[in-house]
TIVO-690462 format. One line per 8 residues: number of its first residue (from 1); their letters; for each residue x, y, z of C-alpha. Coordinates in steps of 0.5 Angstrom, whole numbers, padded with zeros to 4 digits. Layout:
N
NUM> a> X:Y:Z | ...
END
This chain:
743
1> mdvdiatv> 0415:-0259:0217 | 0410:-0261:0212 | 0403:-0260:0214 | 0398:-0265:0212 | 0392:-0260:0211 | 0387:-0266:0210 | 0389:-0269:0217 | 0388:-0262:0220
9> ailgnagg> 0381:-0261:0216 | 0379:-0268:0219 | 0381:-0267:0226 | 0378:-0260:0226 | 0371:-0263:0223 | 0371:-0268:0228 | 0372:-0264:0234 | 0366:-0259:0230
17> aligfaia> 0362:-0265:0230 | 0363:-0267:0237 | 0362:-0260:0239 | 0355:-0259:0235 | 0352:-0265:0238 | 0354:-0263:0245 | 0351:-0256:0244 | 0345:-0259:0242
25> vvaarnqd> 0345:-0263:0249 | 0346:-0257:0253 | 0340:-0253:0249 | 0336:-0259:0250 | 0337:-0258:0258 | 0336:-0251:0258 | 0329:-0250:0254 | 0327:-0244:0258
33> vpgarqyg> 0332:-0240:0254 | 0329:-0236:0248 | 0331:-0240:0242 | 0335:-0245:0246 | 0331:-0251:0242 | 0332:-0248:0235 | 0339:-0247:0236 | 0340:-0254:0239
41> wlavaggc> 0337:-0256:0232 | 0342:-0251:0229 | 0348:-0255:0232 | 0345:-0262:0230 | 0345:-0259:0223 | 0352:-0256:0224 | 0355:-0263:0227 | 0352:-0267:0221
49> wcalsiwq> 0355:-0262:0216 | 0362:-0263:0220 | 0361:-0271:0220 | 0360:-0271:0212 | 0365:-0266:0211 | 0370:-0271:0214 | 0367:-0277:0209 | 0368:-0272:0203
57> ilvsdpaa> 0375:-0272:0205 | 0376:-0279:0206 | 0373:-0281:0199 | 0377:-0282:0193 | 0372:-0284:0188 | 0369:-0278:0184 | 0362:-0281:0184 | 0362:-0283:0191
65> vrtvylls> 0364:-0276:0192 | 0359:-0273:0188 | 0354:-0277:0193 | 0357:-0275:0199 | 0357:-0267:0197 | 0350:-0268:0196 | 0349:-0270:0203 | 0354:-0265:0206
73> rtaamqvi> 0350:-0259:0201 | 0344:-0261:0204 | 0346:-0261:0212 | 0349:-0254:0210 | 0343:-0251:0207 | 0339:-0254:0213 | 0344:-0249:0217 | 0342:-0243:0213
81> glwvvfal> 0335:-0245:0214 | 0335:-0246:0222 | 0339:-0240:0223 | 0333:-0236:0220 | 0329:-0239:0225 | 0333:-0238:0231 | 0334:-0231:0229 | 0326:-0230:0229
89> vytgrqsw> 0325:-0234:0235 | 0330:-0230:0239 | 0328:-0224:0237 | 0321:-0225:0239 | 0317:-0227:0232 | 0315:-0233:0234 | 0308:-0231:0230 | 0312:-0231:0224
97> lrpsslvp> 0313:-0239:0224 | 0307:-0241:0221 | 0307:-0247:0216 | 0305:-0242:0210 | 0312:-0238:0212 | 0316:-0244:0214 | 0315:-0248:0207 | 0317:-0243:0202
105> lflvvnad> 0323:-0241:0207 | 0326:-0248:0207 | 0324:-0249:0199 | 0328:-0243:0198 | 0334:-0246:0202 | 0334:-0252:0199 | 0333:-0250:0192 | 0340:-0252:0190
113> vlllltdq> 0339:-0259:0194 | 0333:-0260:0189 | 0336:-0258:0183 | 0342:-0263:0185 | 0337:-0268:0186 | 0333:-0267:0179 | 0339:-0265:0175 | 0338:-0271:0170
121> ahdlveva> 0331:-0268:0168 | 0333:-0261:0167 | 0341:-0260:0166 | 0341:-0253:0170 | 0347:-0254:0175 | 0354:-0257:0173 | 0357:-0261:0178 | 0364:-0264:0177
129> avpvtqlg> 0368:-0268:0181 | 0376:-0267:0179 | 0382:-0270:0183 | 0386:-0264:0185 | 0393:-0264:0188 | 0395:-0258:0192 | 0400:-0257:0198 | 0402:-0264:0196
137> ttlvaiqr> 0395:-0267:0198 | 0391:-0270:0192 | 0383:-0270:0194 | 0377:-0270:0189 | 0374:-0263:0189 | 0367:-0261:0187 | 0367:-0256:0181 | 0360:-0252:0180
145> gptfavll> 0358:-0248:0174 | 0355:-0241:0173 | 0348:-0242:0176 | 0352:-0244:0183 | 0353:-0236:0184 | 0346:-0235:0184 | 0344:-0240:0189 | 0350:-0237:0193
153> avsyglll> 0347:-0230:0193 | 0340:-0233:0195 | 0344:-0237:0201 | 0348:-0230:0203 | 0341:-0226:0203 | 0338:-0231:0208 | 0344:-0231:0212 | 0344:-0223:0212
161> lgyallie> 0336:-0223:0214 | 0338:-0227:0220 | 0343:-0221:0221 | 0338:-0216:0220 | 0333:-0219:0225 | 0339:-0219:0230 | 0341:-0212:0229 | 0334:-0209:0229
169> flfrsqnv> 0333:-0213:0236 | 0340:-0210:0239 | 0337:-0203:0238 | 0330:-0205:0240 | 0328:-0201:0247 | 0325:-0207:0250 | 0331:-0212:0249 | 0334:-0214:0256
177> yrrqtaai> 0339:-0218:0252 | 0343:-0213:0249 | 0350:-0215:0251 | 0348:-0223:0249 | 0345:-0221:0242 | 0352:-0217:0241 | 0356:-0223:0242 | 0352:-0227:0238
185> iigtglpi> 0352:-0222:0232 | 0360:-0222:0233 | 0361:-0229:0234 | 0357:-0231:0228 | 0361:-0227:0223 | 0367:-0232:0224 | 0363:-0238:0220 | 0361:-0233:0215
193> fvavlydf> 0368:-0230:0214 | 0371:-0237:0213 | 0365:-0239:0208 | 0366:-0232:0204 | 0374:-0234:0203 | 0372:-0241:0201 | 0367:-0239:0196 | 0372:-0234:0193
201> gytphpai> 0378:-0239:0192 | 0382:-0237:0198 | 0383:-0244:0201 | 0389:-0249:0202 | 0385:-0254:0198 | 0379:-0253:0193 | 0377:-0260:0196 | 0377:-0257:0204
209> dftpvafs> 0372:-0252:0206 | 0373:-0250:0214 | 0367:-0247:0214 | 0363:-0253:0218 | 0369:-0252:0223 | 0369:-0245:0224 | 0361:-0246:0225 | 0363:-0251:0231
217> lnavlvgw> 0367:-0246:0234 | 0362:-0240:0233 | 0357:-0245:0236 | 0362:-0246:0243 | 0361:-0238:0243 | 0354:-0237:0242 | 0352:-0243:0247 | 0356:-0240:0252
225> vlfkdesl> 0353:-0234:0251 | 0346:-0237:0251 | 0347:-0242:0257 | 0352:-0240:0261 | 0354:-0233:0262 | 0349:-0229:0266 | 0353:-0223:0266 | 0351:-0222:0258
233> svttlsgd> 0344:-0223:0260 | 0339:-0218:0263 | 0345:-0213:0266 | 0344:-0208:0260 | 0337:-0206:0261 | 0339:-0205:0269 | 0345:-0201:0267 | 0341:-0196:0262
241> tlvdnlpd> 0336:-0195:0268 | 0340:-0194:0274 | 0343:-0187:0276 | 0349:-0188:0280 | 0347:-0181:0284 | 0340:-0183:0285 | 0339:-0183:0293 | 0334:-0189:0293
249> pvialndd> 0337:-0196:0293 | 0337:-0199:0286 | 0338:-0207:0285 | 0338:-0211:0279 | 0337:-0219:0281 | 0337:-0225:0276 | 0331:-0230:0277 | 0335:-0233:0283
257> cviidyna> 0335:-0227:0287 | 0343:-0226:0285 | 0345:-0219:0285 | 0347:-0217:0278 | 0348:-0209:0278 | 0347:-0204:0284 | 0348:-0197:0285 | 0352:-0193:0290
265> aaasaldq> 0346:-0192:0295 | 0344:-0200:0295 | 0351:-0201:0297 | 0351:-0197:0302 | 0344:-0199:0305 | 0346:-0207:0304 | 0353:-0205:0308 | 0357:-0208:0302
273> pdpdgell> 0362:-0204:0298 | 0361:-0209:0292 | 0355:-0214:0293 | 0355:-0216:0285 | 0354:-0223:0285 | 0352:-0224:0292 | 0345:-0227:0294 | 0341:-0222:0296
281> ddlvpglv> 0338:-0226:0302 | 0345:-0228:0304 | 0347:-0220:0305 | 0340:-0219:0308 | 0336:-0225:0311 | 0329:-0224:0309 | 0330:-0218:0305 | 0327:-0222:0299
289> dhiergev> 0321:-0223:0302 | 0320:-0216:0304 | 0321:-0214:0297 | 0316:-0220:0294 | 0310:-0217:0299 | 0311:-0210:0297 | 0310:-0207:0304 | 0314:-0202:0307
297> fsfgdsft> 0319:-0205:0311 | 0326:-0203:0315 | 0332:-0208:0316 | 0338:-0208:0320 | 0339:-0203:0326 | 0337:-0198:0321 | 0331:-0193:0322 | 0330:-0192:0315
305> yynpqtts> 0323:-0195:0312 | 0323:-0197:0305 | 0317:-0198:0300 | 0320:-0203:0295 | 0318:-0202:0287 | 0319:-0208:0283 | 0319:-0208:0275 | 0320:-0215:0272
313> ltdqsgte> 0325:-0216:0267 | 0322:-0220:0261 | 0325:-0223:0255 | 0323:-0222:0248 | 0318:-0228:0249 | 0315:-0225:0255 | 0318:-0229:0260 | 0321:-0226:0267
321> rgrlvvlr> 0329:-0226:0267 | 0330:-0222:0273 | 0327:-0216:0277 | 0329:-0209:0278 | 0328:-0207:0285 | 0328:-0199:0287 | 0327:-0199:0295 | 0324:-0192:0296
329> dvtgqqrr> 0326:-0188:0302 | 0319:-0187:0305 | 0322:-0186:0312 | 0318:-0179:0313 | 0311:-0182:0310 | 0312:-0188:0315 | 0313:-0183:0321 | 0307:-0179:0319
337> qdrlealq> 0303:-0185:0318 | 0305:-0188:0325 | 0304:-0182:0328 | 0297:-0182:0325 | 0295:-0189:0327 | 0298:-0188:0334 | 0294:-0182:0335 | 0288:-0186:0332
345> aatqqfie> 0289:-0191:0337 | 0290:-0187:0343 | 0283:-0183:0341 | 0279:-0188:0344 | 0283:-0189:0350 | 0282:-0181:0351 | 0275:-0181:0350 | 0274:-0187:0355
353> aetaeava> 0278:-0183:0361 | 0274:-0182:0367 | 0278:-0176:0370 | 0281:-0170:0367 | 0288:-0172:0370 | 0288:-0179:0366 | 0287:-0175:0360 | 0293:-0170:0362
361> emavefat> 0297:-0176:0363 | 0296:-0179:0356 | 0297:-0173:0353 | 0304:-0172:0356 | 0306:-0179:0355 | 0303:-0178:0347 | 0307:-0172:0346 | 0314:-0174:0349
369> avldqnaa> 0313:-0182:0346 | 0310:-0181:0340 | 0311:-0174:0337 | 0319:-0175:0340 | 0319:-0168:0344 | 0323:-0167:0350 | 0318:-0165:0355 | 0310:-0163:0355
377> gvfleddg> 0305:-0161:0361 | 0298:-0160:0361 | 0295:-0154:0366 | 0288:-0154:0368 | 0284:-0148:0370 | 0281:-0148:0377 | 0278:-0142:0380 | 0281:-0137:0376
385> ilepavis> 0288:-0140:0376 | 0292:-0145:0371 | 0295:-0151:0375 | 0300:-0156:0373 | 0296:-0163:0372 | 0301:-0167:0369 | 0308:-0165:0367 | 0314:-0168:0365
393> esiaehve> 0320:-0170:0369 | 0325:-0165:0365 | 0320:-0159:0366 | 0319:-0161:0374 | 0327:-0161:0374 | 0328:-0154:0370 | 0322:-0150:0372 | 0321:-0146:0378
401> dellyasp> 0314:-0148:0381 | 0312:-0141:0381 | 0312:-0141:0373 | 0308:-0147:0373 | 0302:-0143:0375 | 0298:-0137:0372 | 0293:-0132:0373 | 0291:-0126:0370
409> tdepeskl> 0294:-0122:0376 | 0301:-0125:0374 | 0306:-0119:0372 | 0309:-0119:0367 | 0304:-0123:0363 | 0304:-0130:0364 | 0305:-0134:0357 | 0301:-0139:0359
417> wktyetge> 0295:-0135:0361 | 0296:-0131:0355 | 0295:-0137:0351 | 0289:-0139:0355 | 0285:-0132:0355 | 0286:-0131:0347 | 0285:-0138:0345 | 0291:-0138:0340
425> iqavsldk> 0297:-0142:0339 | 0303:-0139:0341 | 0311:-0141:0340 | 0315:-0138:0346 | 0322:-0138:0346 | 0325:-0140:0353 | 0332:-0138:0352 | 0331:-0131:0356
433> dgldpldn> 0327:-0135:0362 | 0333:-0139:0364 | 0330:-0145:0363 | 0336:-0149:0360 | 0336:-0154:0357 | 0329:-0153:0354 | 0330:-0148:0348 | 0323:-0147:0346
441> almlplgs> 0315:-0149:0347 | 0309:-0149:0344 | 0303:-0147:0348 | 0296:-0150:0345 | 0290:-0148:0348 | 0285:-0153:0351 | 0279:-0149:0350 | 0276:-0147:0357
449> hgvmaits> 0280:-0153:0361 | 0287:-0150:0360 | 0293:-0150:0356 | 0298:-0156:0354 | 0305:-0154:0353 | 0310:-0158:0349 | 0318:-0156:0349 | 0324:-0158:0345
457> hdstlate> 0331:-0157:0345 | 0331:-0155:0338 | 0331:-0148:0336 | 0324:-0148:0333 | 0319:-0154:0332 | 0318:-0157:0325 | 0312:-0155:0321 | 0310:-0162:0321
465> drryaail> 0311:-0163:0329 | 0306:-0157:0330 | 0301:-0160:0326 | 0301:-0166:0330 | 0301:-0162:0336 | 0295:-0158:0334 | 0291:-0165:0333 | 0294:-0168:0340
473> aqttqval> 0291:-0161:0343 | 0284:-0162:0340 | 0284:-0169:0342 | 0285:-0167:0349 | 0280:-0162:0349 | 0275:-0167:0346 | 0277:-0172:0352 | 0276:-0166:0357
481> dqverere> 0270:-0164:0354 | 0267:-0171:0355 | 0270:-0172:0362 | 0266:-0166:0364 | 0260:-0168:0360 | 0260:-0175:0364 | 0261:-0171:0370 | 0255:-0167:0369
489> lrqsrssv> 0251:-0173:0367 | 0253:-0177:0373 | 0251:-0171:0377 | 0244:-0171:0373 | 0243:-0178:0374 | 0244:-0178:0381 | 0239:-0172:0382 | 0234:-0176:0377
497> qrrreqie> 0235:-0182:0381 | 0234:-0178:0388 | 0228:-0175:0385 | 0225:-0182:0383 | 0226:-0185:0389 | 0223:-0179:0393 | 0217:-0179:0388 | 0216:-0187:0389
505> ffngvlrh> 0217:-0186:0396 | 0211:-0181:0396 | 0207:-0185:0391 | 0208:-0191:0396 | 0205:-0187:0402 | 0200:-0184:0398 | 0197:-0191:0395 | 0198:-0194:0402
513> slhnamvv> 0194:-0188:0405 | 0189:-0188:0400 | 0188:-0196:0400 | 0187:-0195:0408 | 0182:-0189:0407 | 0178:-0193:0402 | 0178:-0199:0407 | 0176:-0195:0412
521> irgraehi> 0171:-0191:0408 | 0168:-0198:0405 | 0168:-0201:0412 | 0164:-0195:0415 | 0159:-0196:0410 | 0158:-0203:0411 | 0158:-0201:0418 | 0152:-0197:0418
529> rtdvprsk> 0148:-0201:0412 | 0143:-0204:0417 | 0141:-0197:0419 | 0140:-0194:0413 | 0133:-0195:0409 | 0133:-0200:0404 | 0131:-0195:0399 | 0137:-0191:0400
537> rrhldsis> 0142:-0197:0401 | 0144:-0196:0393 | 0148:-0190:0396 | 0152:-0194:0400 | 0153:-0199:0394 | 0156:-0193:0390 | 0161:-0191:0396 | 0163:-0198:0396
545> nwcgklte> 0164:-0199:0388 | 0168:-0192:0388 | 0172:-0195:0394 | 0174:-0201:0389 | 0175:-0197:0383 | 0180:-0192:0387 | 0184:-0198:0390 | 0184:-0201:0383
553> msetirdi> 0186:-0194:0380 | 0192:-0193:0385 | 0195:-0200:0383 | 0194:-0199:0376 | 0198:-0192:0377 | 0203:-0196:0381 | 0204:-0201:0375 | 0204:-0195:0370
561> nntvtase> 0210:-0192:0374 | 0214:-0198:0374 | 0213:-0199:0367 | 0215:-0192:0365 | 0222:-0193:0369 | 0223:-0200:0367 | 0228:-0201:0362 | 0225:-0204:0355
569> aerldavd> 0228:-0211:0357 | 0224:-0211:0364 | 0218:-0208:0361 | 0216:-0212:0355 | 0214:-0219:0355 | 0210:-0224:0351 | 0203:-0223:0352 | 0197:-0227:0350
577> lnatlrrs> 0193:-0222:0346 | 0187:-0227:0345 | 0186:-0228:0352 | 0187:-0221:0354 | 0182:-0219:0349 | 0177:-0223:0351 | 0178:-0221:0359 | 0177:-0214:0356
585> ieslrvey> 0171:-0215:0352 | 0168:-0219:0358 | 0170:-0213:0363 | 0166:-0208:0358 | 0160:-0212:0358 | 0160:-0212:0365 | 0160:-0204:0365 | 0155:-0203:0360
593> dsvsisce> 0149:-0207:0359 | 0147:-0204:0352 | 0153:-0205:0348 | 0154:-0211:0342 | 0161:-0213:0341 | 0163:-0218:0336 | 0170:-0221:0336 | 0174:-0224:0330
601> ldgdysvq> 0180:-0228:0332 | 0183:-0233:0327 | 0189:-0235:0330 | 0193:-0235:0337 | 0197:-0229:0337 | 0202:-0226:0342 | 0205:-0219:0343 | 0210:-0215:0346
609> anelleev> 0207:-0212:0352 | 0206:-0213:0359 | 0200:-0213:0365 | 0197:-0207:0363 | 0195:-0209:0356 | 0188:-0211:0358 | 0187:-0204:0361 | 0190:-0201:0354
617> llsilrna> 0185:-0205:0350 | 0179:-0203:0355 | 0181:-0196:0355 | 0180:-0196:0347 | 0173:-0200:0348 | 0171:-0195:0353 | 0172:-0190:0348 | 0168:-0193:0343
625> vdhnnadt> 0162:-0194:0347 | 0162:-0187:0351 | 0163:-0183:0344 | 0157:-0187:0341 | 0150:-0184:0342 | 0146:-0190:0339 | 0142:-0194:0344 | 0146:-0200:0343
633> pqvtvsvq> 0153:-0198:0340 | 0156:-0203:0336 | 0163:-0205:0337 | 0167:-0210:0332 | 0174:-0213:0335 | 0179:-0216:0330 | 0186:-0218:0329 | 0190:-0217:0323
641> qasdwlqv> 0197:-0220:0321 | 0202:-0214:0318 | 0209:-0217:0317 | 0212:-0218:0323 | 0206:-0214:0327 | 0199:-0215:0329 | 0194:-0210:0328 | 0188:-0210:0333
649> riaddgpg> 0182:-0206:0330 | 0177:-0204:0334 | 0171:-0201:0330 | 0165:-0197:0332 | 0158:-0194:0329 | 0158:-0188:0333 | 0159:-0181:0330 | 0166:-0181:0327
657> msdelktt> 0172:-0176:0329 | 0174:-0170:0325 | 0181:-0170:0322 | 0184:-0165:0327 | 0181:-0169:0333 | 0185:-0175:0330 | 0191:-0172:0331 | 0190:-0168:0337
665> vferglsp> 0186:-0174:0341 | 0192:-0176:0344 | 0195:-0170:0347 | 0195:-0169:0355 | 0191:-0163:0355 | 0185:-0165:0352 | 0179:-0164:0356 | 0174:-0169:0358
673> dqtaggfg> 0168:-0167:0354 | 0172:-0168:0348 | 0174:-0175:0349 | 0170:-0177:0355 | 0176:-0180:0358 | 0182:-0176:0355 | 0187:-0178:0360 | 0185:-0185:0358
681> lyfvsvmm> 0187:-0184:0351 | 0193:-0180:0353 | 0195:-0186:0358 | 0194:-0191:0352 | 0198:-0187:0347 | 0204:-0187:0353 | 0203:-0195:0353 | 0203:-0196:0346
689> dlyggtlw> 0210:-0192:0345 | 0213:-0196:0351 | 0211:-0202:0348 | 0214:-0200:0341 | 0208:-0200:0338 | 0203:-0195:0334 | 0196:-0192:0335 | 0192:-0188:0330
697> fednhptg> 0184:-0187:0328 | 0181:-0188:0321 | 0174:-0187:0319 | 0169:-0193:0319 | 0164:-0194:0314 | 0159:-0192:0313 | 0159:-0188:0320 | 0164:-0189:0326
705> tvailefq> 0171:-0189:0327 | 0176:-0195:0327 | 0182:-0195:0333 | 0188:-0199:0330 | 0193:-0201:0335 | 0199:-0204:0332 | 0204:-0209:0336 | 0210:-0212:0335
713> qavtgdea> 0209:-0219:0335 | 0212:-0223:0340 | 0216:-0230:0339 | 0214:-0235:0344 | 0220:-0240:0347 | 0218:-0246:0342 | 0218:-0241:0336 | 0225:-0238:0338
721> eddfgpdd> 0228:-0244:0339 | 0226:-0247:0332 | 0226:-0241:0328 | 0232:-0236:0331 | 0238:-0236:0334 | 0239:-0231:0340 | 0242:-0226:0335 | 0237:-0227:0330
729> tetaatea> 0231:-0225:0336 | 0235:-0219:0338 | 0236:-0217:0330 | 0228:-0218:0329 | 0226:-0214:0335 | 0231:-0208:0333 | 0228:-0208:0326 | 0221:-0208:0329
737> qtkshdr> 0223:-0202:0333 | 0225:-0199:0327 | 0219:-0200:0323 | 0215:-0197:0329 | 0219:-0191:0329 | 0219:-0190:0321 | 0211:-0190:0321
END
């Protein structure tokens, strides 16, 4: 049967045109694929080339054929230029696509077209449209001159440039599209092979070029590889990376979290012999979330812990196309971490335990539950004998009672007692002791408290288990030390409380008896007043005054005792400093006739103190007068602000104080002749310390001494509401206390 070669060419080019335009539409919908936009334009150019080839076959007028040939040649040259652009983009060389590079490229590509358009001006190219009859078909064929060979060489050179870019990219280490690249290189060889055959005369008819049809067939292959076939995308790199005998599961995922490759360990972990092509979340729900969080996890009924390590699989444009996930088996590390966290959490419970039995119970529970040992026991010393405080049920069931007690007189020597006596950890085999099913035990000393024993069915305890057991024993010993200290402290507190109550009782009796005695003495003195000559009654007045002073002193001692024994919150209150200073000064003026006192108060001040503040200030004022040998001692009182502190400065014009005395004047042992009231200054020092304040002496100029009492400034109720919240007030008081201690 005769074959109409023209009909075949027309149908082939028609199909090629449709394929080219269809590929362009698919490319427009897959812009995220590297090179998709450039390949879409390449497909459009190929479709136009096919359509113009049909037109060239159908036209019979030589002049019209020349015109259509010019258009067809233009489309063919754009295919070559766009092929180079596609190769540059696909291989990640977008930076080369600058106007300074593209303009020369397309000038070279379209050199033949430009020469054809300007042929009348230079006559450098020869184009002849000649009817040719071959295989019974007459068509108008285009014949070119010798210049065309040079232009063909340039075109093939550009095609080979694109090939060279793809081949280099194929062997580049970071190429994650090796199979895809190889498919493109192989597929593109078809139109080039057909073009070479046509250009060298191997064609059914000189007027029919099947190169556009071959290009369209190649477009189908390359389009499928680019946009549809996932198996040719990122699989290769994962295949280079995966090691089948790697013990950790390794999974390659595409950007939809579909498994595209895996190793044997992954198939075993997923419990799927062939998980290829499966959604990871369908096999193990929630596994993708674990991987994305990057935290240690386990899944299913497995006690294996995995730490996911993800490597992005990116294309030549830097776009992520998938992930390579390595699930590192960290079961051992996780168990160690769990044990450490459990031990850390239990430490606080150990420290808070109130009895040795509670500590022992927690230690046994921790050893069996967290350290995964079969049994444990804590044996505490009591009157030279180690006795079981808490033991596991299996020990109670399999060990005879007499073996649970130990003393120095045991024969043969008890292993428990030897551990207690030497203070050394001992690993003991129980096989010969008839203690089946317990095979061995680890004896750990608990200091002076006793011994902890941890038993196991295994022949030996692992080194890691021994280490954690030692940590547990140390924690138990610390907790037992704490219980012992708390017991001693409670006993001490109880003893101190009893003594305080006794002292308060006797102080109360003493004050009561003293008060009654002073009342009796004062009453007797008043009773005989009328019988005493008027010239002698001053002695009765002195008796009455001293009775009053002793009564007041007993009340002051009571207040001091209450202040010393009270808590800080109970002993301190906001005290009006201005009013207290005025009362103290007035009292001093009553006691001393010849004294000059000036007081400078520039504001309303309140300090942290109590009702004894007046006695504190009066003691310092008295000290300033008693040590002054002037006929009229001069005393100046002032108040200065020092940040959150208030300084009361009491200056005198006396003889002054030596540097040595300034540091020792507050000592309790000073005799009255050094201070003319040494007990008074010691009392002031004690009270200032209880107030959280400070007291020191400085030189006054030109003579005398300045006593400086520094108090915490009190915040009144209104100020506290305006300036501070409850937490701020507490913070301010704490900072003030810290400043006082730093001075």
